N, C-alpha and C positions, 0 to 999 in steps of 0.2 A: 653980108660978110664974105669974106672971099674962101674959096676953097683950101687952101692951106690952115686957115684959122679953123676951118671947119675938120679938120684932120687933125689937129691938135686938144679942140673940144674934145673929139670923139676918143682919141688914145687915152686923154685925162678919164674920161669917165669910164672907159673899160675897167682904169687901171682903179678908180674908186670901188668898181664893183668887184673887182677881183680882191679888193683890201676888206671888203664891207660882206661877202656872203664866204662863206667856207663849208665843205662839204665833207664831212668826216665818214668812214667805213665803219662796219661795225664793230672791227677791232681797234679800234681809233677811239683816245679820249683829245680835247682839245686843254689843256690848260691854260687860263684867260688870267692877263696880268691888265689891271686897267692902271694907269700913271704909275706902274711899276709895283703894286699893290696888286697880291692876289686873290684874286675874285674866287677862282672854282674850277673843275673840270667841269667840260659839257661834252653832248654827244653822246651815243653816234647822232648824224641826218646834217642837218643845214642850221647853220652860225653864226649869226649876227655880228658882225663885230664895229664898235667905231672907227674910223678913221683914224689916226696919229694919235689915238689914245690906247687905242685894247693891243695886246699884244699876243699873239696865241704861239702855244708849243705843241707838238703836235707828239701825242705817246704811243706807242703801240705796245698794246694788252695780249701778243697772243706769246706763245711761248718759246722763250729765247734758247736755242742751243751753242754751249760753247766748249771747243776744246781745249783743255788745258795745257799749254807745254809743256814737254817732256820736266819733271825735276829732279835734279840731284838730291837722293835721301841716302843718309845713314840708318841702319835700322837699328834696334837695341842690342843686337848683337854683330857690331861693327860691321855688317855687308856693305859695301855701297850700290846702289843698284838707283837704276832710272824709271821712272813712273809718271805715266800719263794716267790724264781724267778725262770725263766729258761730268759736264752739266748744264742742268737744266732747271729755268727759272723764270717764271714772268712777274712785271709789275704788278702789284694787286692795289696800290693805292696813287695815281697817277700824281699827286699832289705833292707826295713825299716823295717821290720817285726825283721830281723836276728842283724841289725845294730843298731839301735836306742833303742834298749831296749833289756835287759840282758836275758829276760822270757817272751815271749809278752803274751803267756796262764796265767801265775800266775800275772801279774801284771793288766791284762783284768778281773781277777778275783777278784782283790781286788779294780779295778774300780766300780764295779759293787755292792761292797758290801755295803762297804763307800755310792758311789750315793741311792741304796735302802733306808737305812738309812737316808740319808739327805734327800729326797725328801720327802718317809712318814712321816717324822717329821714335815713337814711343813702343813700338811692338817688333817681335822678331820675326826673321826671316818666313819661318815655316808659319807660323801664324796670318801672316799676309796672304802667303798661297792658300791656306787651306779656310779661311775665316773672311774672303772678302766678303760675304755679304755684310756681318756684321760692322766692318770696318766702313762700309759704303752708307751704312744706316748712320753711323757716328759723324763722318763726315758731313751728311746733310743735314743731320740736327746743329753740329757748330757753326758748319756756315748760313743757315738760317736762321738761328738766333743772332748772329751778327748785319742780316741785312735784312730783318724784319724793320728796324727802327726807318729803313729806307722806302718801305713797301714794297719789298722785295721779297715774292717767296719760292725759298729753291726748293724742288721737288724730288729731284734724285741726281745723285753724283754717285759715279759708276766708275772704279777704279779699271782702264782698260789694260792696259801691258805695262806688264815690268821687266825691264829688260836688266839681265843677272850677268856681273864679270864672267870670264870663259871660265875661269878658274873653277867659281862656285858650279857652272854648269858641269862641268867635267866630275867634280865631288858630290853634285847632287844625282847624276847616271851612275857615278859609281857603287852611289847607299842604293840605289834604284835596282841595280843588278844584284846587291850582296841581298835583298829584300826578298827578291825573287826566287834565289836560287836558296835561302832559308826556309821559305814557302812547300819548296819544292821539294824538300830533305824531310820536311814535317808532314807533307801528304803523302810520301814514300815510306815511312815510319810509320803511320796510321793505317796506311796501305798491311804493310809487312805485319803489325799488331795484330790489325782484323782479319787476318789469312792463319796466323797462326791460332787463333781462338777456334777457328772454323777446323782445322785442324784436330786440336784438340779435343775439340766434339765432336769430331767424325770417328777418332781414336775411340772415344770413350762408348760409343756407341757399338764399333765393330767388335771393344773385348768383352760388352755384355753376351753377344750373338753372335759367337762362332761362326755361324755361316754365312755371315756379310760379308765376312771378308771371302771366302770360296763366291761366289755370287760377284765381288767386286773385281775377282780375280779372270773371273769368264766375260764380265764386259770391256775388261781391260783389250782381252784375247780377239772379240770380236772388232774393239775401236784400232787395234796393231792389224788386224787382217785385213781391213778395208783399205789399208794403204796402198795394199798389192807390194810388201819389202818382199826383198830376197831374203831376207834371215829374221827369225823372230827368237826373242828371249821369252824364255818362258820363268818368271821365277817362283823359285824353290820356296814354299811355306815353311819356316823357321820350325815349327811344330815337327812336323815330316823328315828333318834331317837329325831334331834331336832324338827322336824315335828310331832310325836308320843307326848314330850312336849309339845307341844303350843296346842293339842288336850285336855288332861289333863285337861291342867290349864285353857281352857273355859269352862270345865266342874265345875268349883269348885265354890262354893255361892260368889258372889259378883265380878265375874269375866266378 
């Protein structure tokens, strides 16, 4: 046999070996079709195929991460927003993923987009911003129910970004500012109320113990003198002024 003939035979042998023996990784499965009929999934490891009769389709069982493109959504309270999400799913049944749907990745993508618009269109904007975990769980449940017949498990759906119109952003900023101002006034009013209660309690104690007023007066003088001021103001008790007035009224004619 000539060298070219040997080369052709060797090449044909390599092609035959390549078509007979397949090696699948731990996270891969091979869906086998024999003369067009489904035989089943095999792997991982070494797979032996019958040339020209068996056909294998590789399937990756690892979790797939997919970014759902931004979707235009009109919320229940008629606010137009753009929302995108991230989707985590994996194939749990290789046979169904290949046989039940033509393109499981594209089908899951379309289901995710339509479900995102449908669910968010039924909630108000405040609920979307405040109850995101609840909405994520609802999205995951709905999408998973629709992809389950395809042998696909949707494990997590997360709403990532919510883009608001500029007018809505300004309105929300004003609302937040008004809320902060309201809280400030409430806190200030509560402080004034507590201070007035303490002053009333102190006045009640001083009224029951007359000497307490004199002690407070002396304490105030010590505090003022410690500041090294050039001018000191001495408050005169009202009862002392009353006694002085009575003394003057006694010396008036006709008293």
